[in-house]
C-alpha positions as CSV (number, residue, x, y, z in Angstrom):
1,M,-120.6,143.5,-121.9
2,T,-119.9,146.7,-124.2
3,L,-118.6,149.6,-122.5
4,N,-119.3,153.0,-123.4
5,K,-116.6,155.8,-124.0
6,A,-117.5,157.2,-120.5
7,Q,-117.4,153.2,-118.8
8,K,-114.3,152.8,-120.4
9,L,-112.8,156.3,-119.3
10,V,-114.2,154.9,-115.6
11,K,-112.4,151.9,-115.9
12,M,-109.5,153.7,-117.0
13,V,-109.1,155.7,-113.9
14,E,-109.8,153.0,-111.5
15,L,-106.9,150.6,-112.9
16,M,-104.3,154.4,-113.4
17,N,-104.7,154.8,-109.6
18,R,-103.3,151.6,-108.9
19,R,-100.5,151.3,-106.9
20,G,-97.6,151.0,-110.6
21,G,-100.6,152.2,-112.5
22,I,-100.9,149.7,-115.7
23,R,-99.5,149.1,-119.3
24,A,-100.6,151.6,-122.1
25,V,-100.9,147.7,-124.0
26,E,-103.1,146.2,-121.3
27,F,-106.1,149.4,-122.3
28,L,-105.7,148.2,-125.6
29,D,-106.6,144.8,-125.0
30,R,-109.3,145.3,-121.8
31,Y,-111.1,147.9,-124.2
32,Q,-110.5,147.0,-127.8
33,L,-108.6,150.6,-128.0
34,D,-106.3,151.0,-131.2
35,P,-103.8,153.6,-130.6
36,R,-104.6,156.8,-131.8
37,T,-108.5,156.5,-129.4
38,L,-106.3,155.6,-126.5
39,R,-104.4,158.9,-127.3
40,R,-107.3,160.7,-127.6
41,Y,-109.0,158.9,-123.9
42,L,-105.6,160.1,-122.1
43,A,-106.1,163.7,-123.2
44,D,-109.9,163.8,-122.7
45,L,-108.9,162.8,-119.3
46,R,-105.5,165.3,-118.6
47,E,-108.1,168.0,-120.0
48,I,-110.4,167.8,-117.4
49,G,-107.0,168.3,-114.5
50,L,-106.3,164.4,-114.3
51,P,-101.9,164.4,-113.2
52,I,-101.4,161.2,-115.2
53,E,-98.1,160.1,-115.6
54,D,-95.9,157.9,-118.3
55,H,-93.3,155.8,-117.5
56,G,-91.3,154.0,-120.1
57,A,-91.3,154.5,-123.8
58,G,-94.2,152.9,-126.8
59,F,-97.0,150.4,-125.3
60,D,-95.0,149.2,-122.7
61,R,-95.1,152.2,-121.0
62,T,-96.4,152.6,-117.6
63,V,-99.3,154.5,-117.6
64,A,-100.5,156.1,-113.8
65,L,-102.0,158.6,-111.4
66,D,-99.6,161.1,-109.6
67,P,-99.1,159.4,-106.0
68,S,-99.7,162.3,-104.5
69,Y,-103.6,162.1,-106.0
70,R,-105.9,161.4,-103.0
71,R,-109.8,161.2,-103.0
72,A,-111.4,164.6,-101.2
73,G,-113.6,164.5,-99.2
74,V,-113.5,161.1,-97.0
75,Q,-114.2,160.7,-93.6
76,L,-113.1,157.3,-91.5
77,T,-114.0,156.9,-87.7
78,L,-112.3,155.1,-85.9
79,P,-113.8,151.8,-86.2
80,E,-113.6,151.7,-89.7
81,V,-109.7,152.6,-89.7
82,L,-108.9,149.3,-87.0
83,S,-111.0,147.4,-89.3
84,L,-108.5,149.0,-92.7
85,H,-105.3,147.7,-90.3
86,F,-107.0,144.6,-89.8
87,G,-108.3,143.7,-92.9
88,R,-104.3,144.0,-94.3
89,K,-103.2,142.5,-91.1
90,L,-104.9,139.0,-92.5
91,F,-103.7,139.6,-95.6
92,T,-99.7,139.7,-94.5
93,F,-98.8,136.7,-96.7
94,L,-99.2,137.9,-99.7
95,D,-95.8,140.8,-99.2
96,G,-94.0,141.0,-102.6
97,T,-96.7,140.7,-104.7
98,Q,-98.9,143.0,-106.7
99,F,-102.0,142.4,-104.5
100,A,-100.3,143.5,-101.7
101,Q,-99.4,146.7,-103.1
102,D,-102.7,147.4,-104.5
103,L,-103.8,146.4,-100.9
104,D,-101.3,149.3,-99.4
105,G,-101.9,151.9,-101.9
106,A,-105.7,151.7,-101.3
107,I,-104.9,152.5,-97.6
108,E,-101.8,155.2,-98.0
109,R,-104.8,156.7,-100.6
110,L,-107.0,156.9,-97.7
111,E,-104.6,157.5,-94.4
112,P,-105.4,161.8,-95.9
113,A,-109.2,160.6,-94.7
114,I,-108.8,159.9,-91.1
115,P,-109.9,162.9,-88.5
116,R,-106.6,164.6,-86.7
117,A,-108.8,163.0,-83.5
118,H,-107.8,159.9,-84.6
119,A,-104.5,160.1,-85.9
120,D,-102.4,159.7,-83.2
121,A,-104.4,156.9,-81.9
122,A,-104.0,154.9,-85.9
123,R,-100.2,155.3,-85.9
124,D,-99.6,153.1,-83.1
125,L,-102.2,150.6,-84.2
126,D,-99.3,147.8,-84.8
127,R,-98.8,147.6,-81.3
128,R,-102.4,148.1,-80.1
129,F,-103.4,145.1,-82.5
130,M,-102.3,142.4,-84.8
131,A,-102.9,139.0,-86.6
132,V,-100.7,136.6,-85.5
133,P,-99.8,134.9,-88.6
134,E,-99.9,131.1,-88.8
135,H,-97.7,129.0,-91.3
136,A,-97.9,131.5,-94.2
137,K,-97.1,130.3,-97.7
138,D,-94.3,132.4,-99.6
139,Y,-95.9,134.0,-102.8
140,S,-93.1,136.7,-103.2
141,G,-92.0,134.9,-106.2
142,M,-95.7,134.7,-107.7
143,G,-96.5,138.2,-108.5
144,E,-96.9,138.0,-112.1
145,I,-99.2,134.5,-112.0
146,I,-101.0,136.3,-108.9
147,D,-101.9,139.1,-111.1
148,E,-103.0,137.2,-114.3
149,L,-105.4,135.4,-111.5
150,I,-106.9,137.7,-110.7
151,T,-107.2,139.8,-114.1
152,S,-108.4,136.3,-115.2
153,L,-111.5,136.1,-112.5
154,I,-112.5,139.6,-113.2
155,Y,-113.0,139.7,-116.9
156,S,-114.0,136.3,-117.1
157,N,-111.6,134.8,-119.1
158,P,-109.7,131.0,-119.2
159,A,-107.2,130.4,-118.9
160,K,-104.0,127.6,-119.9
161,V,-102.1,126.2,-116.5
162,E,-99.4,124.3,-115.9
163,Y,-99.3,122.7,-112.2
164,T,-97.9,120.6,-109.9
165,R,-99.5,118.0,-108.4
166,A,-99.1,116.9,-104.3
167,D,-97.2,113.7,-106.5
168,G,-94.5,116.4,-107.6
169,S,-95.7,115.9,-111.0
170,T,-96.6,118.7,-113.7
171,R,-100.6,118.7,-115.6
172,T,-101.9,120.7,-117.9
173,Y,-104.8,122.0,-117.8
174,R,-107.5,124.5,-119.0
175,L,-109.1,126.1,-116.5
176,Q,-112.4,128.5,-115.9
177,P,-111.4,130.4,-112.9
178,Y,-114.9,130.8,-110.9
179,T,-113.5,132.0,-107.7
180,L,-110.2,132.8,-105.2
181,A,-110.3,132.1,-101.8
182,T,-107.9,132.6,-98.7
183,Y,-107.4,129.6,-96.7
184,R,-105.0,130.2,-93.8
185,Q,-102.4,132.4,-95.3
186,G,-102.7,130.7,-98.5
187,L,-104.7,130.6,-101.6
188,Y,-106.5,128.8,-103.8
189,L,-108.4,129.1,-107.0
190,F,-111.4,126.7,-108.2
191,A,-111.6,126.2,-111.2
192,R,-114.2,124.3,-113.8
193,D,-111.1,121.8,-115.4
194,V,-112.5,121.6,-119.3
195,N,-112.0,118.9,-119.6
196,D,-113.4,116.6,-118.0
197,R,-115.7,119.3,-116.5
198,R,-115.3,119.0,-112.9
199,I,-114.9,122.2,-110.1
200,K,-111.3,121.5,-108.6
201,T,-109.0,123.3,-106.0
202,F,-106.2,124.6,-106.9
203,A,-103.0,125.7,-105.0
204,V,-102.1,128.7,-106.1
205,E,-98.5,128.3,-105.1
206,R,-98.0,125.3,-107.6
207,F,-98.8,126.8,-110.7
208,S,-96.3,127.2,-112.9
209,R,-97.7,129.0,-115.7
210,Y,-100.5,130.6,-116.0
211,D,-101.4,132.5,-119.4
212,R,-104.7,134.1,-119.3
213,L,-106.9,133.4,-123.1
214,R,-107.4,137.3,-123.0
215,L,-109.7,137.2,-125.9
216,E,-111.9,134.6,-124.7
217,K,-114.9,134.5,-122.7
218,F,-116.9,132.1,-120.1
219,D,-120.0,131.9,-118.1
220,V,-119.9,131.3,-114.0
221,P,-123.3,129.6,-114.2
222,A,-126.1,131.2,-112.1
223,D,-126.4,128.5,-109.6
224,Y,-122.7,128.8,-108.6
225,R,-122.3,129.2,-105.3
226,P,-117.9,129.1,-103.5
227,E,-120.2,128.2,-100.5
228,D,-122.3,125.3,-101.2
229,F,-118.8,124.0,-103.0
230,V,-116.7,123.7,-100.0
231,A,-120.2,123.1,-98.0
232,D,-118.7,119.3,-97.2
233,C,-115.0,119.4,-96.9
234,F,-113.2,119.6,-93.4
235,G,-111.1,122.9,-94.4
236,I,-110.6,123.4,-98.2
237,I,-110.0,120.0,-99.6
238,T,-112.9,117.9,-100.9
239,G,-113.3,114.3,-100.2
240,P,-115.4,111.1,-100.1
241,V,-118.9,112.3,-97.7
242,H,-120.0,110.6,-94.9
243,D,-121.5,110.7,-91.5
244,V,-118.5,111.0,-88.8
245,S,-119.4,109.9,-84.9
246,L,-116.5,111.1,-83.0
247,V,-116.5,111.2,-79.1
248,F,-113.5,113.3,-77.1
249,D,-112.6,112.6,-73.7
250,A,-113.5,115.0,-70.7
251,D,-109.9,116.5,-71.1
252,V,-110.5,118.4,-74.5
253,V,-114.8,118.9,-74.0
254,R,-113.5,122.7,-73.6
255,Y,-111.2,122.8,-76.6
256,I,-113.9,121.1,-78.8
257,T,-117.3,123.1,-77.8
258,E,-115.5,126.4,-78.1
259,R,-115.1,125.8,-81.4
260,T,-117.3,125.5,-84.2
261,W,-115.9,122.5,-86.6
262,H,-118.3,122.5,-89.3
263,R,-121.2,123.5,-89.9
264,S,-123.0,120.2,-90.1
265,Q,-121.7,119.6,-86.5
266,K,-124.1,118.0,-83.6
267,V,-122.6,117.4,-80.4
268,E,-124.4,114.8,-77.4
269,P,-123.0,115.3,-74.0
270,L,-122.2,111.9,-72.1
271,A,-122.6,111.1,-68.6
272,D,-119.3,110.4,-68.2
273,G,-117.9,113.5,-69.1
274,R,-117.1,112.6,-72.7
275,L,-118.5,114.4,-75.6
276,R,-120.3,112.9,-78.8
277,V,-119.9,114.8,-82.3
278,L,-121.5,113.9,-85.1
279,M,-120.7,115.9,-88.1
280,H,-121.4,114.8,-92.3
281,V,-118.3,115.8,-94.0
282,G,-115.9,114.4,-96.4
283,L,-113.3,112.1,-95.4
284,S,-109.8,114.7,-96.6
285,H,-105.9,114.2,-95.4
286,E,-106.9,117.5,-93.6
287,L,-109.8,115.9,-91.1
288,V,-107.2,112.6,-90.6
289,T,-104.6,115.6,-89.7
290,W,-107.2,116.8,-87.2
291,L,-107.7,113.7,-85.3
292,L,-104.2,113.0,-85.2
293,G,-103.9,116.1,-83.1
294,F,-106.1,114.3,-80.4
295,A,-103.7,111.6,-80.2
296,G,-105.8,109.1,-77.8
297,A,-108.5,111.9,-76.7
298,V,-110.6,111.0,-79.2
299,D,-112.6,107.3,-80.2
300,I,-113.5,107.8,-83.9
301,E,-116.9,105.7,-84.0
302,A,-118.0,105.9,-88.0
303,P,-117.0,105.6,-90.3
304,A,-114.8,102.6,-90.4
305,E,-112.6,104.3,-93.2
306,L,-111.9,106.9,-91.3
307,R,-110.7,104.6,-88.2
308,E,-108.4,102.7,-90.3
309,Q,-106.6,106.0,-92.1
310,V,-106.0,106.9,-88.5
311,A,-105.4,104.1,-87.1
312,A,-102.4,103.4,-89.3
313,A,-101.4,106.8,-89.4
314,H,-100.6,105.8,-85.5
315,R,-99.5,102.9,-86.0
316,K,-97.0,104.5,-88.5
317,A,-95.8,106.6,-85.7
318,V,-95.1,104.2,-83.1
319,M,-92.8,102.4,-85.2
320,R,-90.4,105.1,-86.1
321,L,-90.5,106.5,-82.8
322,D,-89.7,102.2,-81.9
323,G,-86.4,102.2,-84.5
324,E,-85.2,105.7,-83.5
325,A,-85.2,104.1,-79.4
């Protein structure tokens, strides 16, 4: 989509309002500006009173709005303040990245919008409400890759990447990024592998290089929905889809019924107090690991392939423990 001058100015203000601002060269790349036009646009914005700051020199300098600049006229209710707090806590695993800094900056800019009546309550939110973290992945050294990835998503730029697979081997891909997903305090990219034309799931921390192809564009299919891509997953990773039948012992039935484990699940209480759970789901390492956590409290009725995978894992564990005894 071609932007007119007014639209470009609005986008430029949004980017300068990010925590840390934006490099001048990115304005040139994103909006196809020449240096003279960029200087004129920035001068126009200064003329209307925007407090624009330059840090550095040349095209590599950072252009940003004065940190004291705030939106005026916004008032937040106490539930809205709590929602912002919870939203930030859910993303603590991204601390140390530009994404987290931008989120902090957005919340910081909204602090003046908290009415005085709620200000005292808002100061003590960290002790009154918290999100207990899971075993989070570490993204502290991946700020540049995550920033490039998010930018390529927003502007529909393909990318050339280097990715380390689970077996430790490294492979080069040409990707069309469709969706960035969070799962159990980890980031995952759903992207189309251009070479084999399939959509795949990539764990973001395994990218060792992510080169956004700024001058290229692609179109996401109109019928693509990320919800459909993971619909048959037990978690985030897909696998061959089967009809799964599980019978759980009575002592874990309450735990099982307290959650929805998969959108397709159906439960059948049995006369002896046990519970049958039926699912149409992909067989994956995540599903096997989940079942192993119940030890002998679950019987896998179908499919036979899943039953054997779990049994083999149990046998291996017993052999290892016996060997240590």
